[in-house]
C-alpha positions as CSV (number, residue, x, y, z in Angstrom):
1,M,28.8,-11.3,-15.3
2,Y,28.1,-7.5,-15.3
3,K,30.9,-5.5,-17.0
4,I,30.0,-2.2,-15.4
5,L,27.9,-3.2,-12.3
6,D,30.6,-5.5,-11.0
7,K,33.1,-2.7,-11.0
8,Y,30.7,-0.1,-9.7
9,D,31.9,1.3,-6.4
10,S,30.0,4.5,-5.5
11,T,27.7,7.2,-6.8
12,N,30.7,9.2,-7.8
13,D,31.3,6.7,-10.6
14,I,28.1,7.8,-12.3
15,K,29.2,11.4,-12.6
16,N,32.3,10.1,-14.6
17,M,30.2,8.0,-17.0
18,D,29.3,9.3,-20.5
19,I,25.8,8.7,-22.0
20,K,26.8,5.6,-23.9
21,T,28.2,4.0,-20.7
22,L,25.1,5.0,-18.7
23,N,22.9,3.3,-21.3
24,H,24.9,0.1,-21.0
25,F,24.8,0.5,-17.2
26,S,21.0,0.7,-17.4
27,D,20.8,-2.5,-19.4
28,E,22.9,-4.3,-16.8
29,I,20.8,-3.0,-13.9
30,R,17.6,-4.2,-15.6
31,Q,19.1,-7.7,-16.0
32,F,20.3,-7.6,-12.4
33,L,16.8,-6.7,-11.2
34,I,15.1,-9.4,-13.2
35,D,17.6,-12.0,-12.0
36,K,17.3,-11.1,-8.3
37,V,13.5,-10.4,-8.1
38,S,12.8,-13.6,-9.9
39,K,14.3,-15.4,-6.9
40,T,13.1,-13.3,-4.0
41,G,9.9,-11.8,-5.4
42,G,9.2,-8.1,-5.1
43,H,8.1,-5.0,-7.0
44,L,9.6,-5.5,-10.4
45,A,7.7,-3.6,-13.1
46,S,7.9,-0.2,-11.3
47,N,11.7,-0.5,-10.8
48,L,12.3,-1.5,-14.4
49,G,10.5,1.7,-15.4
50,V,12.8,4.1,-13.4
51,V,16.3,2.8,-14.3
52,E,17.3,5.7,-16.6
53,L,15.5,8.2,-14.4
54,T,17.4,7.1,-11.3
55,L,20.7,7.2,-13.1
56,S,20.0,10.7,-14.4
57,L,19.2,12.0,-10.9
58,Y,22.5,10.6,-9.6
59,K,24.3,12.0,-12.6
60,V,23.1,15.6,-11.7
61,F,22.7,15.6,-7.9
62,D,25.0,14.7,-5.0
63,F,22.7,12.8,-2.7
64,S,25.3,12.6,0.0
65,K,24.1,16.1,0.7
66,D,21.0,16.6,-1.6
67,K,17.9,14.8,-0.5
68,L,15.9,12.3,-2.5
69,I,12.5,11.1,-1.4
70,W,10.6,8.3,-3.2
71,D,6.8,8.3,-3.0
72,V,5.5,4.9,-2.0
73,G,9.1,3.7,-2.3
74,H,8.5,0.4,-4.0
75,Q,10.4,1.8,-7.0
76,S,13.6,2.5,-5.1
77,Y,15.5,-0.7,-5.9
78,V,17.8,1.0,-8.4
79,H,18.5,3.7,-5.8
80,K,19.4,0.9,-3.4
81,I,21.7,-0.7,-5.9
82,L,23.5,2.6,-6.5
83,T,23.9,3.3,-2.8
84,G,25.9,0.3,-1.6
85,R,23.2,-2.4,-1.2
86,K,23.8,-4.4,-4.5
87,D,25.4,-7.3,-2.7
88,K,22.4,-7.6,-0.3
89,F,19.7,-8.2,-2.9
90,D,19.6,-11.9,-2.2
91,S,18.0,-10.9,1.1
92,L,15.5,-8.5,-0.4
93,R,12.3,-8.4,1.7
94,E,13.5,-11.3,3.8
95,Y,13.6,-11.3,7.6
96,G,16.8,-9.5,8.6
97,G,17.5,-8.5,4.9
98,I,17.1,-5.2,3.0
99,S,13.6,-3.7,2.8
100,G,11.6,-3.3,-0.4
101,F,11.1,0.3,0.6
102,P,13.3,3.2,1.7
103,K,14.3,2.8,5.4
104,R,16.2,5.5,7.2
105,N,17.8,2.9,9.5
106,E,19.2,1.1,6.4
107,S,21.1,3.8,4.6
108,P,21.9,7.5,5.0
109,Y,20.7,7.8,1.4
110,D,17.2,6.8,2.5
111,I,16.0,10.2,3.7
112,F,12.4,9.3,4.5
113,D,10.6,6.0,5.2
114,T,7.8,5.4,2.7
115,G,5.4,2.6,2.0
116,H,2.0,4.4,1.5
117,S,1.5,6.7,-1.5
118,S,1.1,10.5,-1.8
119,T,3.4,11.4,1.1
120,S,6.6,12.5,-0.6
121,L,5.6,16.1,-1.5
122,S,4.6,16.9,2.1
123,A,7.8,15.4,3.4
124,A,9.9,17.3,0.8
125,A,8.2,20.6,1.7
126,G,9.1,20.1,5.4
127,I,12.7,19.2,4.6
128,A,13.1,22.1,2.1
129,R,11.7,24.6,4.6
130,A,13.9,23.3,7.3
131,R,16.8,23.8,4.9
132,D,15.8,27.4,4.3
133,L,15.3,28.2,8.0
134,S,18.7,26.8,8.7
135,H,20.3,28.8,5.8
136,E,21.7,25.5,4.3
137,K,22.3,24.8,0.6
138,Y,21.1,21.6,-0.9
139,D,18.4,20.4,-3.3
140,V,15.3,18.4,-2.3
141,V,14.0,16.1,-5.0
142,A,10.7,14.1,-4.7
143,V,9.8,11.4,-7.1
144,I,6.0,10.8,-7.3
145,G,4.0,8.6,-9.7
146,D,0.9,9.7,-11.6
147,G,-1.1,7.3,-9.6
148,A,0.1,8.8,-6.3
149,L,-0.7,12.2,-7.6
150,S,-4.4,11.3,-7.4
151,G,-4.1,11.1,-3.6
152,G,-5.6,14.1,-1.9
153,M,-2.5,14.6,0.3
154,A,-0.3,15.1,-2.7
155,L,-2.6,17.7,-4.1
156,E,-2.7,19.5,-0.7
157,A,1.1,19.6,-0.8
158,L,1.3,20.9,-4.3
159,N,-1.1,23.7,-3.4
160,D,1.0,24.6,-0.4
161,I,4.4,24.4,-2.3
162,G,3.1,26.5,-5.2
163,D,1.7,29.1,-2.8
164,R,4.8,29.5,-0.7
165,K,7.2,29.1,-3.7
166,T,9.3,26.6,-1.7
167,K,12.2,25.3,-3.9
168,V,11.4,21.7,-4.4
169,I,12.1,19.6,-7.5
170,V,9.2,17.3,-8.2
171,I,9.8,14.4,-10.6
172,L,6.4,13.2,-11.9
173,N,7.0,9.6,-13.0
174,D,4.1,9.1,-15.4
175,N,3.7,5.5,-16.4
176,Q,-0.1,5.6,-16.5
177,M,-0.2,3.1,-13.7
178,S,-0.4,2.9,-10.0
179,I,-0.9,-0.8,-9.3
180,A,-3.8,-1.1,-11.7
181,K,-4.4,1.3,-14.6
182,N,-4.9,4.8,-13.4
183,V,-8.3,6.4,-13.3
184,G,-9.8,9.9,-12.8
185,S,-9.4,13.4,-14.1
186,I,-5.8,13.8,-13.0
187,S,-4.9,10.8,-15.2
188,K,-6.9,12.2,-18.1
189,Y,-5.3,15.6,-17.7
190,L,-1.8,14.1,-17.8
191,S,-2.8,12.1,-20.9
192,K,-3.7,15.3,-22.6
193,I,-0.2,16.7,-22.0
194,R,1.4,13.4,-22.8
195,I,-0.1,13.2,-26.4
196,D,1.7,16.4,-27.4
197,P,5.4,16.1,-26.3
198,K,6.4,18.8,-28.9
199,Y,5.2,21.5,-26.4
200,N,8.7,22.5,-25.1
201,K,10.2,22.4,-28.5
202,F,7.4,24.6,-29.8
203,K,7.9,27.1,-27.0
204,E,11.6,27.4,-27.5
205,E,11.3,27.8,-31.3
206,V,8.7,30.6,-31.0
207,N,10.7,32.3,-28.3
208,F,13.9,32.1,-30.5
209,K,12.2,33.5,-33.6
210,L,10.5,36.3,-31.7
211,R,13.7,37.5,-30.2
212,K,15.4,38.0,-33.6
213,T,13.8,41.5,-33.8
214,N,13.2,44.3,-31.3
215,I,9.4,44.1,-31.8
216,G,9.5,40.3,-31.5
217,S,11.5,40.6,-28.2
218,E,8.8,42.9,-26.8
219,V,6.1,40.4,-27.8
220,A,8.2,37.6,-26.2
221,D,8.5,39.7,-23.0
222,S,4.8,40.4,-23.0
223,L,4.0,36.7,-23.4
224,K,6.3,35.9,-20.5
225,K,4.4,38.3,-18.3
226,I,1.1,36.8,-19.2
227,K,0.5,33.9,-16.8
228,G,1.2,30.7,-18.6
229,G,2.1,32.5,-21.8
230,I,2.7,30.1,-24.6
231,K,1.9,27.1,-22.4
232,K,-1.7,28.5,-22.0
233,I,-2.1,28.4,-25.7
234,V,-0.5,25.0,-26.4
235,V,-1.7,23.1,-23.3
236,P,-5.1,24.3,-22.1
237,G,-5.5,24.7,-18.3
238,M,-1.9,24.3,-17.2
239,F,-2.7,23.2,-13.7
240,F,0.8,23.1,-12.3
241,E,1.7,26.6,-13.6
242,D,-1.6,28.0,-12.4
243,I,-0.9,26.9,-8.8
244,G,2.6,28.4,-8.9
245,I,4.9,25.4,-9.9
246,K,7.1,25.7,-13.0
247,Y,6.3,22.8,-15.4
248,L,8.9,21.1,-17.6
249,G,7.9,18.3,-19.9
250,P,6.8,15.9,-20.9
251,I,10.3,14.2,-21.1
252,D,11.2,10.7,-22.4
253,G,12.0,8.9,-19.1
254,H,14.2,6.4,-20.9
255,N,16.4,9.0,-22.6
256,I,19.3,9.6,-20.2
257,E,20.8,12.5,-22.2
258,E,17.5,14.4,-22.4
259,L,16.7,13.7,-18.7
260,T,20.0,14.9,-17.4
261,D,19.7,18.1,-19.5
262,V,16.2,18.9,-18.1
263,V,17.1,18.0,-14.5
264,T,20.2,20.2,-14.7
265,K,18.0,23.1,-16.0
266,A,15.5,22.5,-13.1
267,K,18.3,22.6,-10.6
268,E,19.1,26.2,-11.6
269,F,15.6,27.6,-10.9
270,N,15.1,29.2,-7.5
271,E,11.4,28.1,-7.3
272,P,9.4,24.9,-7.3
273,V,9.6,22.9,-10.5
274,I,7.8,19.8,-11.7
275,I,9.4,17.6,-14.3
276,H,6.9,15.5,-16.2
277,V,8.7,12.2,-17.1
278,I,7.1,9.6,-19.3
279,T,8.2,6.0,-18.4
280,R,7.0,2.5,-19.3
281,K,6.3,0.2,-16.4
282,G,8.1,-3.1,-16.8
283,K,10.5,-1.6,-19.4
284,G,13.0,-4.1,-20.8
285,Y,11.3,-7.3,-19.7
286,N,8.6,-8.3,-22.2
287,Y,6.4,-10.1,-19.7
288,A,6.4,-7.2,-17.3
289,E,5.7,-4.7,-20.1
290,K,2.7,-6.7,-21.3
291,N,1.4,-7.4,-17.9
292,P,2.5,-4.7,-15.5
293,N,-0.3,-5.5,-13.0
294,K,1.0,-9.0,-12.5
295,F,4.6,-7.8,-12.2
296,H,3.9,-4.9,-9.9
297,G,4.3,-7.0,-6.8
298,I,5.1,-10.6,-7.6
299,G,6.5,-13.7,-5.9
300,P,9.4,-15.7,-7.2
301,F,9.0,-16.5,-10.9
302,D,10.7,-18.2,-13.9
303,C,12.6,-15.6,-15.9
304,E,12.2,-17.5,-19.2
305,S,8.4,-18.0,-19.0
306,G,7.4,-15.2,-16.7
307,E,5.3,-17.7,-14.7
308,L,5.1,-17.8,-10.9
309,C,7.0,-20.6,-9.3
310,S,4.0,-21.6,-7.2
311,S,0.3,-21.2,-7.5
312,S,-1.5,-19.0,-4.9
313,G,-4.5,-21.4,-4.6
314,Y,-7.9,-20.4,-3.5
315,T,-7.4,-17.2,-1.6
316,Y,-9.6,-15.1,0.7
317,S,-9.6,-12.4,-2.0
318,K,-10.9,-14.8,-4.6
319,A,-13.6,-16.0,-2.1
320,F,-14.6,-12.5,-1.5
321,G,-14.8,-11.5,-5.2
322,E,-16.8,-14.6,-6.2
323,T,-19.3,-14.1,-3.4
324,L,-19.8,-10.4,-4.1
325,V,-20.5,-11.2,-7.7
326,N,-23.1,-13.8,-6.6
327,I,-24.7,-11.3,-4.3
328,A,-24.8,-8.5,-6.9
329,E,-26.5,-10.8,-9.4
330,K,-29.5,-11.0,-7.0
331,N,-29.3,-7.5,-5.5
332,D,-29.0,-4.5,-7.9
333,K,-28.4,-2.1,-5.0
334,V,-25.0,-3.6,-4.3
335,V,-22.0,-1.5,-5.4
336,A,-18.3,-2.2,-5.1
337,I,-15.7,0.4,-4.4
338,T,-11.9,0.2,-4.5
339,A,-9.0,2.6,-4.1
340,A,-6.8,1.5,-7.1
341,M,-6.8,-2.1,-6.0
342,P,-9.2,-4.1,-8.2
343,D,-6.8,-6.9,-8.7
344,G,-5.5,-7.3,-5.2
345,T,-8.9,-7.2,-3.6
346,G,-10.5,-9.6,-6.0
347,L,-12.9,-7.2,-7.7
348,C,-11.8,-7.8,-11.3
349,E,-14.7,-10.1,-12.1
350,F,-17.2,-7.7,-10.5
351,S,-15.8,-4.8,-12.6
352,K,-16.4,-6.8,-15.8
353,R,-19.9,-8.1,-14.8
354,F,-21.2,-4.9,-13.3
355,P,-19.2,-2.0,-14.7
356,K,-21.8,0.6,-13.9
357,R,-21.8,-0.6,-10.2
358,F,-18.0,-0.7,-9.9
359,F,-16.1,2.4,-8.7
360,D,-12.3,2.6,-8.7
361,V,-11.5,6.0,-7.2
362,G,-7.7,5.8,-7.5
363,I,-5.4,6.2,-4.5
364,A,-8.0,8.0,-2.5
365,E,-9.2,6.0,0.5
366,Q,-10.7,8.9,2.3
367,H,-12.9,9.8,-0.7
368,A,-13.8,6.1,-1.2
369,A,-15.1,5.8,2.4
370,T,-17.2,9.0,2.3
371,M,-18.5,8.2,-1.2
372,A,-19.6,4.8,0.3
373,A,-21.5,6.8,2.9
374,G,-23.2,8.8,0.2
375,F,-24.3,5.6,-1.5
376,A,-25.6,4.3,1.7
377,V,-27.6,7.5,2.4
378,A,-29.2,7.1,-1.1
379,G,-30.3,3.5,-0.3
380,Y,-27.5,1.4,-1.9
381,K,-25.4,-1.3,-0.3
382,P,-21.8,-0.2,-0.8
383,V,-18.9,-2.6,-0.2
384,F,-15.5,-1.0,0.1
385,A,-12.8,-3.5,-0.5
386,V,-9.5,-2.2,1.0
387,Y,-6.3,-3.5,2.5
388,S,-6.1,-3.2,6.3
389,T,-3.0,-1.0,6.2
390,F,-4.7,1.4,3.7
391,L,-7.9,1.8,5.5
392,Q,-5.9,3.5,8.2
393,R,-5.8,6.5,5.9
394,A,-9.6,6.9,6.1
395,Y,-10.0,6.6,9.9
396,D,-11.7,10.0,10.2
397,Q,-14.2,9.2,7.4
398,V,-15.0,5.8,9.0
399,L,-15.7,7.4,12.3
400,H,-17.2,10.7,11.3
401,D,-19.0,10.1,8.0
402,I,-20.1,6.5,8.4
403,C,-20.3,5.4,12.1
404,I,-21.8,8.6,13.6
405,Q,-24.6,8.2,11.0
406,K,-24.8,4.5,11.5
407,L,-24.7,3.9,7.7
408,P,-24.8,0.4,6.2
409,V,-21.3,0.4,4.6
410,V,-19.5,-3.0,4.5
411,F,-15.7,-2.8,4.7
412,A,-14.1,-5.8,3.2
413,I,-10.7,-5.6,4.9
414,D,-8.2,-7.7,3.0
415,R,-4.6,-8.4,4.2
416,A,-5.5,-8.2,7.8
417,G,-2.8,-9.6,10.1
418,I,0.7,-10.4,8.8
419,V,1.3,-9.8,5.1
420,G,5.0,-10.7,5.3
421,A,7.6,-9.2,2.9
422,D,6.4,-5.7,2.6
423,G,7.1,-5.0,6.3
424,E,6.1,-2.4,8.8
425,T,4.1,-0.2,6.5
426,H,1.9,-3.0,5.2
427,Q,1.3,-5.3,8.1
428,G,-2.4,-5.3,8.9
429,I,-2.1,-5.6,12.6
430,F,-3.9,-2.5,13.8
431,D,-7.4,-2.7,12.4
432,L,-9.1,-4.4,15.4
433,S,-7.7,-1.6,17.6
434,Y,-8.6,1.4,15.4
435,L,-12.1,0.1,14.6
436,S,-13.3,-1.6,17.8
437,H,-13.4,1.6,19.8
438,I,-15.7,3.4,17.3
439,P,-19.4,3.3,18.3
440,N,-21.9,1.6,15.9
441,M,-19.1,-0.5,14.3
442,T,-19.5,-4.2,14.1
443,I,-16.4,-6.3,13.3
444,L,-16.3,-9.9,12.0
445,A,-13.3,-12.2,11.5
446,P,-13.8,-15.4,9.4
447,K,-11.7,-18.4,10.4
448,C,-11.8,-19.8,6.9
449,T,-12.8,-18.8,3.3
450,N,-16.3,-20.4,3.7
451,D,-16.9,-18.2,6.8
452,L,-16.0,-15.2,4.7
453,K,-18.7,-16.1,2.2
454,A,-21.3,-16.5,4.9
455,M,-20.3,-13.3,6.6
456,L,-20.4,-11.3,3.5
457,N,-23.9,-12.6,2.6
458,W,-25.1,-11.8,6.2
459,S,-23.5,-8.3,6.2
460,I,-25.3,-7.2,3.1
461,T,-28.7,-7.8,4.9
462,Q,-27.8,-5.6,7.9
463,N,-28.4,-1.9,8.3
464,Y,-25.3,-0.5,10.1
465,P,-21.5,-0.3,9.5
466,I,-19.8,-3.7,9.3
467,A,-16.1,-4.6,8.9
468,I,-15.1,-8.1,7.8
469,R,-11.3,-8.5,8.3
470,Y,-9.5,-11.4,6.7
471,P,-5.9,-12.4,5.9
472,R,-3.8,-12.7,2.9
473,G,-3.5,-16.1,1.3
474,T,-5.3,-19.4,1.7
475,D,-6.7,-21.7,4.4
476,S,-4.5,-24.1,6.3
477,Q,-4.6,-27.6,4.8
478,E,-4.3,-29.1,8.2
479,V,-7.6,-27.9,9.6
480,Q,-11.0,-28.4,8.1
481,F,-14.1,-26.6,9.5
482,S,-17.7,-27.5,9.3
483,S,-20.2,-25.0,7.9
484,L,-20.7,-21.8,9.9
485,P,-23.9,-21.9,11.9
486,E,-26.5,-19.2,11.3
487,L,-24.9,-15.9,12.2
488,V,-26.3,-14.0,15.2
489,K,-24.7,-10.7,16.0
490,G,-22.3,-11.0,18.9
491,K,-22.5,-14.8,19.1
492,W,-19.3,-16.9,19.1
493,E,-18.8,-20.5,17.8
494,I,-17.5,-23.3,20.0
495,I,-15.1,-25.4,17.9
496,A,-14.0,-27.9,20.6
497,K,-15.3,-28.5,24.1
498,G,-13.0,-29.2,27.0
499,S,-12.3,-28.1,30.6
500,E,-10.0,-25.7,32.5
501,I,-8.7,-23.7,29.5
502,A,-10.8,-21.7,27.0
503,I,-8.8,-20.6,23.9
504,I,-10.7,-17.7,22.3
505,A,-9.2,-16.9,18.8
506,A,-10.1,-14.6,16.0
507,G,-9.8,-15.1,12.2
508,K,-6.8,-17.1,10.9
509,M,-5.6,-17.6,14.5
510,V,-8.5,-20.1,15.0
511,Q,-6.6,-22.4,12.8
512,H,-3.5,-22.1,14.9
513,A,-5.5,-22.5,18.1
514,V,-7.1,-25.7,16.9
515,L,-3.7,-27.2,16.0
516,A,-2.3,-26.2,19.4
517,E,-5.4,-27.7,21.1
518,R,-4.7,-31.0,19.3
519,K,-1.2,-31.1,20.6
520,L,-2.5,-30.4,24.1
521,E,-5.1,-33.1,23.8
522,K,-2.3,-35.7,23.1
523,M,-0.9,-34.8,26.6
524,G,-4.3,-35.4,28.1
525,I,-5.2,-31.7,28.3
526,K,-8.7,-31.0,26.8
527,C,-9.3,-27.3,26.0
528,T,-12.3,-25.5,24.8
529,V,-11.7,-23.6,21.5
530,V,-13.9,-20.7,20.6
531,S,-14.0,-18.9,17.3
532,A,-14.7,-15.2,18.0
533,D,-16.6,-14.7,14.8
534,F,-17.6,-11.3,16.1
535,V,-14.7,-9.3,17.5
536,K,-17.2,-6.6,18.2
537,P,-19.6,-7.1,19.9
538,I,-18.1,-9.9,21.9
539,D,-20.1,-12.8,23.2
540,T,-20.7,-11.8,26.8
541,V,-23.2,-14.6,27.4
542,L,-20.6,-17.3,26.6
543,L,-17.9,-15.4,28.5
544,D,-20.2,-15.3,31.6
545,S,-20.8,-19.0,31.3
546,L,-17.2,-19.9,31.0
547,A,-16.1,-17.5,33.7
548,R,-18.6,-19.0,36.2
549,E,-17.2,-22.5,35.4
550,N,-13.8,-21.2,36.4
551,Y,-12.1,-21.4,33.1
552,K,-8.8,-19.8,32.5
553,F,-8.9,-17.7,29.3
554,V,-6.3,-17.5,26.5
555,T,-7.0,-15.0,23.7
556,V,-5.2,-15.3,20.3
557,E,-5.3,-12.6,17.6
558,D,-3.1,-11.4,14.8
559,N,-3.5,-7.8,15.9
560,V,-1.5,-5.7,18.4
561,L,-2.6,-6.6,21.9
562,H,-3.5,-3.0,22.9
563,G,-7.1,-2.4,22.0
564,G,-7.7,-5.8,20.3
565,L,-9.8,-8.9,21.1
566,G,-7.9,-9.8,24.3
567,S,-8.3,-6.2,25.6
568,S,-12.1,-6.4,25.1
569,V,-12.3,-9.8,26.9
570,L,-10.2,-8.6,29.8
571,E,-12.1,-5.4,30.2
572,Y,-15.4,-7.3,30.2
573,L,-14.3,-9.8,32.8
574,N,-12.9,-7.1,34.9
575,S,-16.1,-5.1,34.7
576,K,-18.0,-8.1,36.0
577,N,-15.4,-8.6,38.8
578,Y,-14.5,-12.1,37.6
579,K,-11.2,-13.4,38.9
580,N,-10.3,-15.8,36.1
581,D,-6.7,-15.7,34.8
582,V,-6.3,-14.4,31.3
583,L,-3.4,-14.8,28.9
584,R,-3.4,-12.6,25.9
585,L,-1.5,-13.6,22.8
586,G,-0.9,-11.1,20.0
587,F,1.6,-8.7,18.6
588,K,3.6,-6.5,21.0
589,D,3.4,-2.7,21.1
590,E,5.8,-2.3,18.2
591,F,5.9,-2.3,14.4
592,V,6.4,-5.7,12.9
593,T,9.3,-6.0,10.5
594,Q,9.4,-7.8,7.1
595,G,9.8,-11.6,6.7
596,K,7.9,-14.7,5.8
597,P,4.7,-15.0,7.9
598,D,5.8,-18.3,9.4
599,I,9.0,-16.7,10.7
600,L,7.1,-13.7,12.1
601,Y,4.5,-15.8,13.8
602,K,7.2,-17.7,15.6
603,L,9.1,-14.6,16.5
604,Y,6.0,-13.1,18.1
605,G,4.8,-16.4,19.7
606,L,1.7,-16.9,17.5
607,D,2.8,-20.1,15.7
608,V,1.2,-23.4,16.8
609,D,4.2,-24.5,18.9
610,S,4.5,-21.2,20.7
611,I,0.8,-21.1,21.5
612,F,1.1,-24.7,22.8
613,N,4.1,-23.9,25.0
614,K,2.6,-20.7,26.3
615,I,-0.6,-22.5,27.4
616,L,1.4,-25.2,29.1
617,T,3.3,-22.5,31.0
618,F,0.1,-20.6,31.8
619,M,-1.4,-23.8,33.3
């Protein structure tokens, strides 16, 4: 089917290919990606955009000894194809299959595990300095997107690399996108450079003409000594040069010949270099080029129509977005904040309806959190919509800038619990643990989308930090809940009343608990099922009542056991010297791999059958 790809054996093959062959090879790789990702789902648009770039890097470097680090890493599919994993793409992001991100335990070519953005430059600096200390000889290449460059950690690394003159080759993959369209001054700055790609040609022509005469050579040497020289004239405020990093570009990221020439030149410099490469996200697949947001991370789809194979239904993200719009219509003090995730968090409609009250800060969760604190100090009601895994990046700001001051910031924590195919770096199984021990923080967990709406409405009226954590996807079709009673801080909801066993579950796990209870009831075992609407504070009044009636307790949460709901319940019962037995169900003290949620729930004993069997054993 593939004339070149089917015969491809190793990265050495690329070095023997001429430019014409490499261009044909890039076409085949694109078709391969479209074919495979349409079946498995994955990050398509970003990978279609880096085909020529990846081939050019492998043409110039020997990554059996040189080091290649991918920022975020969701654009590393071409790299995986070229490094012996082509035949495993049917298992992409599946349990037991190859990861959608670089993994050191998967291949020696995967130098550094990535999954969150803006980390590559810091890792590259460490590897490069270790190389220098060890007196070794190899190149360190970091590929970072223009969206990831807006992250503070990336700018900290650039500042350090430029100051110490560490030899690192930075490839700035500029496709004007992160997940959504990029925002902020860095993006505007790159656009300014991007609109005049004649810069390098102009510089070379001026230099060539000047050096034809002795006087001209002196002028050229003088210009070279002046910081920025011609660059300063042509491109105002050359940021990279000013901080000590040599700038090359902008380069057409889909021109293999030009790319290999510039990368070869960069390799010769004994100083840090940044190569500004312009690519098109979704390149070569019409639907992805027109709608790169949709094809950034997509489920299985039909290649011919570009449409998803299955509808996502009414998700928690949609419920959140709709509810916040309704609240904002009545309350002009409500503002919405996102860190480059307006689509994923359900804020698109809010951004259209209330553009002046919508703030996308780019990939900058720390800034987003403290900016929310600033809004709260000024009397506004900020809602920061963020994925659970990305809020981890703003832990200090949540603790220091928001909770110490007891500011009324609402954290809408999407993708809590298992997210599935993106694996360890994206599973939202730590938020209960890293938030519950912070003083002044209140945590809610809706058992269904209707609960989420009620909790969001309630949270806006409170005057302290609140986190609402909810899962990816939709409600179970097997369980229907009645309307949530009036919310009272720290009060839980009894879903079913029985004897002997009290199952206390949080969030989506309430649905699993109810289904397990139904199976137990068929065996004549009647359990009490409690929805822990508040994970912090816990309902000590209900716990006291159940403990005195000699209930055994089973806690169920889609969070790691250490520091979660079960820990809080156990600690309270122990503090009151109750002797009731407690069984805690949750994720073990380990990172959870990729795979379909149903597989992972079963693997960790959180599916309905496992909960049912564990309760039987417990009894």
